[in-house]
C-alpha positions in Angstrom: 47.8 64.9 43.9 45.1 65.5 46.5 44.0 69.0 47.3 43.1 69.0 51.0 41.5 72.0 52.6 41.9 72.6 56.4 39.5 74.6 58.5 40.2 77.2 61.2 42.8 75.9 63.7 42.7 78.6 66.5 46.0 77.5 68.1 44.8 73.9 68.3 48.1 72.3 67.2 47.4 68.9 68.8 44.2 68.7 66.7 46.1 69.8 63.6 48.7 67.1 64.0 46.1 64.5 64.8 43.9 65.2 61.8 46.9 65.5 59.3 47.9 62.0 60.5 44.4 60.7 60.1 44.3 62.1 56.5 47.7 60.4 55.9 49.1 63.6 54.4 52.1 63.2 52.1 54.4 65.6 50.3 52.5 65.0 47.1 49.3 66.6 48.6 48.4 70.2 48.2 47.4 71.7 51.6 45.1 74.7 51.6 44.8 76.3 55.0 41.8 78.7 55.4 43.3 80.9 58.1 42.7 81.7 61.7 45.7 79.9 62.9 45.7 81.6 66.3 43.4 82.8 69.1 41.7 80.2 71.1 43.8 77.4 72.7 47.2 77.8 74.3 49.6 76.8 71.4 49.6 79.9 69.2 53.4 80.1 68.9 53.7 76.4 68.4 51.0 76.3 65.8 52.7 79.1 63.7 56.1 77.4 64.1 54.6 74.1 62.9 53.1 75.8 59.8 56.4 77.6 59.1 58.2 74.3 59.1 55.5 72.4 57.2 55.6 74.8 54.3 59.3 74.0 53.8 58.5 70.4 53.2 55.0 70.3 51.8 53.0 72.2 49.2 51.1 74.6 51.4 48.8 77.5 50.6 48.4 79.6 53.7 45.5 82.1 53.6 44.9 85.0 55.9 42.1 84.9 58.6 40.8 87.8 60.6 42.4 86.5 63.8 45.7 86.3 62.0 45.5 90.0 61.1 44.5 90.9 64.6 47.5 89.0 66.0 49.8 90.6 63.4 48.6 94.1 64.3 49.4 93.4 67.9 52.8 91.9 67.2 53.9 94.5 64.6 52.5 97.5 66.3 51.7 96.5 69.9 48.2 97.8 69.5 45.9 97.3 72.4 42.6 95.7 71.3 40.4 94.7 74.2 37.8 93.0 71.9 40.5 90.8 70.3 41.8 89.8 73.8 38.2 88.7 74.7 37.9 86.6 71.6 41.0 84.4 71.9 43.7 87.1 71.8 44.5 86.8 75.5 45.7 83.2 75.1 47.7 84.2 72.1 49.4 87.1 74.0 50.3 84.7 76.7 51.8 82.2 74.2 53.9 85.0 72.6 55.1 86.3 76.0 58.0 83.8 76.1 59.2 84.3 72.5 62.4 86.3 71.9 62.5 89.3 69.5 64.2 87.5 66.7 61.6 84.8 66.6 58.8 87.4 66.8 60.2 89.0 63.7 60.1 85.6 61.9 56.4 85.2 62.9 55.6 88.7 61.8 57.1 87.9 58.4 54.9 84.7 58.3 51.8 86.7 58.9 52.8 89.2 56.2 53.3 86.3 53.7 49.7 85.0 54.0 47.5 85.2 50.9 44.0 86.7 50.8 42.6 84.0 48.4 43.7 81.2 46.1 42.0 80.1 42.8 43.1 76.7 41.6 43.3 75.3 38.1 39.7 74.0 38.3 38.4 77.5 39.1 37.7 76.6 42.7 38.4 79.5 45.1 39.6 79.3 48.7 39.4 82.2 51.1 38.8 82.7 54.8 35.5 84.4 54.8 34.0 85.7 51.5 33.7 88.6 49.1 30.9 91.1 48.3 31.6 92.3 44.8 29.1 90.8 42.3 31.9 90.4 39.8 34.1 88.3 42.0 37.3 88.8 44.0 39.3 90.6 41.3 36.8 93.5 41.6 36.6 93.6 45.4 37.4 97.1 46.7 38.1 96.3 50.3 40.7 93.5 50.9 39.6 93.0 54.5 36.3 91.6 53.2 38.2 88.4 52.2 38.7 87.6 55.9 35.8 89.4 57.6 32.8 88.9 55.4 29.9 86.7 56.5 27.3 87.6 53.9 28.5 85.1 51.3 27.8 82.2 53.7 24.6 83.7 54.8 23.5 84.2 51.2 24.3 80.6 50.3 22.4 79.3 53.3 19.3 81.3 52.5 19.2 80.4 48.8 16.3 78.4 47.4 17.8 75.0 46.5 15.4 74.8 43.5 16.9 78.0 42.0 19.2 77.3 39.0 22.4 79.2 38.4 20.8 80.1 35.0 17.9 81.8 36.7 18.1 85.6 36.4 17.4 85.8 40.2 20.4 83.6 41.1 23.0 85.5 43.0 25.8 86.7 40.6 28.4 86.3 43.4 28.0 82.6 43.3 28.4 82.2 39.5 32.1 83.0 39.0 33.7 80.0 40.6 33.0 76.3 40.4 33.2 75.9 44.2 33.9 78.3 47.0 35.7 77.1 50.2 35.5 79.2 53.3 35.9 79.1 57.1 35.3 82.0 59.5 31.7 81.2 60.6 31.6 78.0 62.6 29.0 75.6 61.4 28.3 74.8 65.0 26.1 78.0 64.8 23.7 75.9 62.8 24.1 72.8 65.0 26.6 71.0 62.8 30.1 69.7 63.4 31.0 68.5 59.9 31.8 70.6 56.8 28.6 72.0 55.3 27.6 72.7 51.7 25.1 75.3 50.6 24.8 76.2 46.9 28.4 75.9 45.7 29.9 77.1 49.0 31.6 74.7 51.4 32.2 75.9 55.0 35.0 73.9 56.6 35.1 75.7 60.0 33.7 73.0 62.3 34.1 74.9 65.5 37.6 73.9 66.6 37.9 77.1 68.7 34.8 76.0 70.7 33.4 72.5 71.2 33.9 71.1 67.7 36.7 69.2 65.9 39.2 70.4 63.3 38.4 69.2 59.8 40.3 68.4 56.7 38.4 67.7 53.4 39.5 66.3 50.0 38.0 68.8 47.6 37.7 66.3 44.8 36.2 63.3 46.6 34.6 65.3 49.6 36.1 62.8 52.0 36.5 64.3 55.4 38.8 63.6 58.3 38.3 65.1 61.8 40.2 65.4 65.0 38.8 64.7 68.4 36.7 67.7 69.7 39.6 70.1 70.3 38.6 71.0 73.8 39.2 67.4 74.8 42.8 67.8 73.7 43.3 70.8 75.9 41.8 69.8 79.3 41.5 72.7 81.7 41.4 75.3 79.0 38.4 77.3 77.8 39.4 78.1 74.2 36.9 80.6 73.0 34.0 79.0 75.0 
């Protein structure tokens, strides 16, 4: 069984279908989705519907991203959030405008079913963004940190590569898990379009909401599959650019 981790989709269903085909995904694979399924391209409803169907046939672990919570807040409470609308929410609102009330309730239930993190049998942790508690996720006081934090990635990037985990100055946050898989902060911010590793943290968000591709990685072999740059699959759309 392969464990495949999938980066932030941001309503780019065409990219998701393309990269799953490239990775030759089968029902024996475990698929870990890191969240941010919506907000960006035009197919928010179609992306969620695809994931809802996929988890009935495949072994899917679906994690919660900050954009998923923002969309849920709007769907469940009709909250007006101008900042969200400016960061991809407007396209999501338009996508949902044609959905009937029964289907909306099914989508609300989907968002409610998302997990904040997953730890596998090899002590590898998967979550959308990060955590701040020095003792690990079980001691985190504020659950929103799991899908909003950026400090874990910033910490791993700034770490001296010559520093050993046994060193007393080594960050305790990074010592509890064999590997940490996150999305949330696009690696395009550091000029990259492939999954990036710093310390024991792997960032799989390769900028699908902007000008990058959507990525899938085998966590055991580190083999990577990528879609075309997602903006090329949605001509005439801006995404979050």
